[in-house]
N, CA, C and O of each residue as an XYZ file, in Angstrom:
320
protein
N       0.701     -0.971     -0.176
C      -0.046     -0.058     -0.305
C       0.652      1.156     -0.133
O       0.732      1.557      1.028
N       1.209      1.875     -1.075
C       1.935      3.075     -1.376
C       1.527      4.146     -0.221
O       0.430      3.982      0.313
N       2.267      5.130      0.157
C       1.789      6.590      0.866
C       1.673      7.483     -0.125
O       2.707      7.910     -0.639
N       0.849      7.775     -0.419
C       0.835      9.059     -1.637
C       1.862     10.447     -0.620
O       2.867     11.131     -0.813
N       1.138     10.309      0.147
C       1.694     11.167      1.399
C       1.108     11.669      2.787
O       0.074     11.019      2.940
N       1.226     12.247      3.525
C       0.687     12.757      5.192
C       0.513     14.184      5.243
O       1.352     14.961      4.788
N      -0.552     14.541      5.786
C      -0.739     15.759      6.090
C      -1.654     16.059      7.393
O      -2.838     15.721      7.369
N      -1.228     16.549      8.268
C      -2.182     17.035      9.462
C      -2.405     15.405     10.349
O      -3.396     15.262     11.065
N      -1.678     14.602     10.234
C      -1.877     13.276     11.244
C      -2.781     12.341      9.954
O      -3.004     11.185     10.313
N      -3.080     12.542      9.152
C      -3.587     11.801      7.900
C      -2.996     10.976      7.248
O      -2.081     11.593      6.702
N      -2.950      9.806      6.926
C      -1.636      9.069      5.980
C      -2.845      8.977      5.001
O      -3.920      8.781      5.569
N      -2.888      9.085      3.557
C      -3.037      9.424      2.375
C      -2.337      7.741      1.158
O      -1.179      7.622      0.758
N      -3.430      6.807      0.901
C      -2.639      5.994      0.439
C      -3.489      5.002     -0.421
O      -4.689      5.247     -0.539
N      -2.920      3.827     -1.071
C      -3.748      3.216     -1.952
C      -3.367      2.032     -2.029
O      -2.157      1.809     -2.065
N      -4.328      0.944     -2.074
C      -3.998     -0.631     -2.874
C      -3.744     -0.832     -4.284
O      -4.450     -0.560     -5.255
N      -2.564     -1.376     -4.206
C      -2.452     -1.717     -5.507
C      -3.408     -2.529     -6.353
O      -3.492     -2.319     -7.563
N      -4.126     -3.448     -5.744
C      -4.799     -4.505     -6.009
C      -5.844     -3.162     -6.576
O      -6.155     -3.183     -7.766
N      -6.237     -2.291     -5.906
C      -7.464     -1.221     -6.147
C      -7.066     -0.518     -7.345
O      -7.653      0.549     -7.527
N      -6.173     -0.876     -8.239
C      -5.739      0.469     -9.174
C      -7.116      0.268    -10.895
O      -7.162      1.017    -11.871
N      -7.759     -0.653    -10.691
C      -8.855     -1.167    -11.195
C      -9.818     -0.305    -11.546
O     -10.414     -0.207    -12.618
N      -9.984      0.677     -9.977
C     -11.183      0.946     -9.726
C     -10.820      2.289    -10.289
O      -9.737      2.614    -10.775
N     -12.184      3.206    -10.106
C     -11.766      4.402    -10.278
C     -10.990      5.178     -9.639
O     -10.952      4.605     -8.550
N     -10.050      6.486     -9.502
C      -9.099      7.077     -8.919
C      -9.585      7.239     -7.334
O     -10.627      7.892     -7.286
N      -9.060      6.775     -5.896
C      -9.176      7.025     -4.891
C      -8.343      7.130     -4.084
O      -7.219      6.939     -4.546
N      -8.389      7.416     -2.770
C      -7.568      7.228     -1.891
C      -8.209      6.708     -0.303
O      -9.201      7.105      0.308
N      -7.180      5.657      0.044
C      -7.578      5.513      1.192
C      -6.854      6.337      2.399
O      -5.685      6.669      2.203
N      -7.512      6.712      3.717
C      -7.243      7.554      4.458
C      -6.897      6.956      5.861
O      -7.734      6.151      6.272
N      -6.016      7.152      6.531
C      -6.071      6.388      7.973
C      -5.808      7.718      9.079
O      -5.422      8.749      8.527
N      -5.951      7.766     10.311
C      -5.742      8.650     11.129
C      -5.792      7.960     12.451
O      -6.887      8.171     12.973
N      -4.878      7.081     13.319
C      -5.499      6.220     14.485
C      -5.747      5.755     14.154
O      -5.213      5.435     13.092
N      -7.051      4.999     14.687
C      -8.256      4.055     14.503
C      -9.323      4.603     13.190
O      -9.792      3.625     12.607
N      -9.608      5.406     12.839
C     -10.437      5.925     11.093
C      -9.819      5.663     10.171
O      -8.589      5.679     10.128
N     -10.596      5.361      9.234
C     -10.304      4.985      7.998
C     -11.623      5.561      7.241
O     -12.747      5.732      7.713
N     -11.216      5.774      6.116
C     -12.171      6.167      4.783
C     -11.742      5.831      3.344
O     -10.718      5.181      3.133
N     -12.416      6.213      2.508
C     -11.913      5.556      1.241
C     -12.291      7.000      0.591
O     -13.063      7.699      1.247
N     -11.920      7.378     -0.355
C     -12.768      8.770     -1.159
C     -12.353      8.530     -2.318
O     -11.207      8.324     -2.715
N     -13.780      8.575     -3.115
C     -13.448      9.123     -4.879
C     -12.510     10.291     -5.171
O     -12.330     11.064     -4.229
N     -12.050     10.480     -6.013
C     -11.135     11.561     -6.280
C     -11.734     12.537     -7.185
O     -11.677     13.751     -6.990
N     -12.353     11.941     -8.250
C     -13.059     12.405     -9.442
C     -14.480     12.068     -9.711
O     -14.458     11.064    -10.422
N     -15.580     12.393     -9.504
C     -15.405     14.319     -8.366
C     -15.605     13.435     -6.765
O     -16.112     12.376     -6.395
N     -14.592     15.035     -5.894
C     -14.369     14.028     -4.508
C     -16.044     14.065     -3.806
O     -17.000     14.837     -3.729
N     -15.472     12.080     -3.196
C     -16.752     11.773     -2.664
C     -16.253     10.646     -1.619
O     -15.454      9.730     -1.808
N     -17.038     11.030     -0.352
C     -16.708      9.953      0.345
C     -17.055      8.288     -0.234
O     -18.211      8.513     -0.592
N     -16.926      7.393     -0.430
C     -16.555      6.188     -0.722
C     -17.592      5.216      0.992
O     -18.744      4.834      1.196
N     -16.711      5.224      1.529
C     -17.243      4.595      3.000
C     -16.316      5.235      3.928
O     -15.361      5.828      3.425
N     -16.465      5.212      5.503
C     -16.103      5.776      6.266
C     -16.346      5.190      7.656
O     -17.489      5.088      8.104
N     -15.242      4.797      8.347
C     -15.444      4.272      9.787
C     -14.450      5.298     10.856
O     -13.239      5.509     10.792
N     -15.269      5.720     11.640
C     -14.914      6.589     12.630
C     -14.295      8.087     12.796
O     -13.820      8.621     13.798
N     -14.467      8.597     11.433
C     -14.195     10.454     11.496
C     -15.509     11.057     11.845
O     -16.562     10.500     11.534
N     -15.472     12.005     12.383
C     -16.262     12.898     12.426
C     -16.856     13.757     11.515
O     -16.099     13.760     10.543
N     -17.717     14.425     11.317
C     -18.055     15.043     10.140
C     -16.882     16.658      9.370
O     -16.535     16.996      8.238
N     -16.663     17.196     10.768
C     -15.831     18.077     10.216
C     -14.415     17.287      9.943
O     -13.739     17.904      9.120
N     -13.953     16.396     10.294
C     -12.692     15.793     10.010
C     -12.720     15.182      8.307
O     -11.719     14.841      7.677
N     -13.692     15.168      7.961
C     -14.218     14.496      6.565
C     -14.254     15.571      5.743
O     -13.932     15.359      4.574
N     -14.654     16.994      6.144
C     -14.863     18.214      5.616
C     -13.288     18.462      5.143
O     -12.995     18.818      4.001
N     -12.301     18.213      6.222
C     -10.942     18.619      6.535
C     -10.400     17.857      5.272
O     -10.079     18.494      4.269
N     -10.299     16.474      5.332
C      -9.903     15.400      4.424
C     -10.308     15.613      2.833
O      -9.553     15.352      1.896
N     -11.581     16.112      2.723
C     -11.855     16.662      1.333
C     -11.298     17.857      0.774
O     -11.217     18.158     -0.416
N     -10.939     18.472      1.738
C     -10.442     19.918      1.562
C      -8.632     19.171      0.974
O      -8.305     19.107     -0.211
N      -7.858     18.768      1.993
C      -6.382     17.834      2.070
C      -6.930     17.572      0.481
O      -6.764     18.457     -0.357
N      -7.512     16.452      0.175
C      -7.825     16.050     -1.504
C      -8.083     17.145     -2.556
O      -7.273     17.218     -3.480
N      -9.000     17.906     -2.527
C      -8.759     18.874     -3.215
C      -7.383     19.387     -3.447
O      -6.808     19.164     -4.513
N      -6.748     20.175     -2.329
C      -5.636     20.671     -2.479
C      -4.364     19.853     -3.294
O      -3.472     20.442     -3.904
N      -4.473     18.459     -3.176
C      -3.488     17.549     -3.447
C      -4.003     16.872     -5.068
O      -3.108     16.344     -5.727
N      -5.144     16.898     -5.546
C      -5.915     16.320     -6.494
C      -4.453     15.873     -7.347
O      -3.974     14.748     -7.208
N      -3.963     16.693     -8.047
C      -3.268     16.385     -9.122
C      -2.366     15.813     -8.926
O      -2.018     15.181     -9.924
N      -1.481     15.633     -7.740
C      -0.167     14.783     -7.429
C      -1.099     13.484     -6.976
O      -0.360     12.579     -7.363
N      -2.281     12.806     -6.389
C      -2.758     11.719     -6.311
C      -3.439     11.385     -7.709
O      -3.775     10.203     -7.787
N      -3.648     11.958     -8.542
C      -3.542     11.833    -10.031
C      -2.261     11.081    -10.665
O      -2.151      9.967    -11.178
N      -1.226     12.245    -10.404
C      -0.138     11.555    -11.268
C       0.575     10.472    -10.240
O       1.277      9.704    -10.898
N       0.600     10.242     -9.123
C       1.055      8.739     -8.309
C       0.007      7.312     -8.902
O       0.268      6.113     -8.799
N      -1.004      7.855     -9.420
C      -2.135      6.933     -9.285
C      -1.591      6.539    -10.716
O      -1.201      5.372    -10.754
N      -1.490      7.143    -11.740
C      -1.278      6.542    -13.312
C       0.158      6.213    -13.192
O       0.455      5.167    -13.769
N       1.360      6.972    -12.457
C       2.167      6.263    -12.431
C       2.274      4.732    -12.163
O       2.846      3.970    -12.941
N       1.679      4.341    -11.001
C       1.597      2.758    -10.121
C       0.942      2.170    -11.241
O       1.421      1.141    -11.717
N      -0.025      2.647    -11.703
C      -0.773      2.037    -13.045
C      -0.145      1.662    -14.103
O      -0.667      0.694    -14.657
N       0.940      2.141    -14.670
C       1.962      2.086    -15.850
C       2.842      1.369    -15.424
O       3.435      0.682    -16.256
N       3.223      1.275    -14.041
C       4.166      0.187    -13.824
C       3.593     -1.243    -13.768
O       4.343     -2.200    -13.960
N       2.097     -1.435    -13.471
C       1.605     -2.634    -13.455
C       1.502     -3.198    -14.856
O       0.956     -4.299    -14.928
N       1.907     -2.670    -15.935
C       1.143     -2.930    -17.256
C       2.721     -3.394    -18.079
O       2.724     -3.728    -19.264
């Protein structure tokens, strides 16, 4: 599970076996987890996060959307 980046205690990553799905990130902080679709940004599922934390995570994804896309494509290209 490559870590894309860390910000404000959140760890943004993806699973290599998920690369056939639309672009998304998994987010962890402590025992909380979530999966966010990136284009458009939306919560796929969440466990343990409060509403204000989900809003903050969405903001972080929006600010790093280009980086997420670039890393996703690069990792996907490696698999082919």
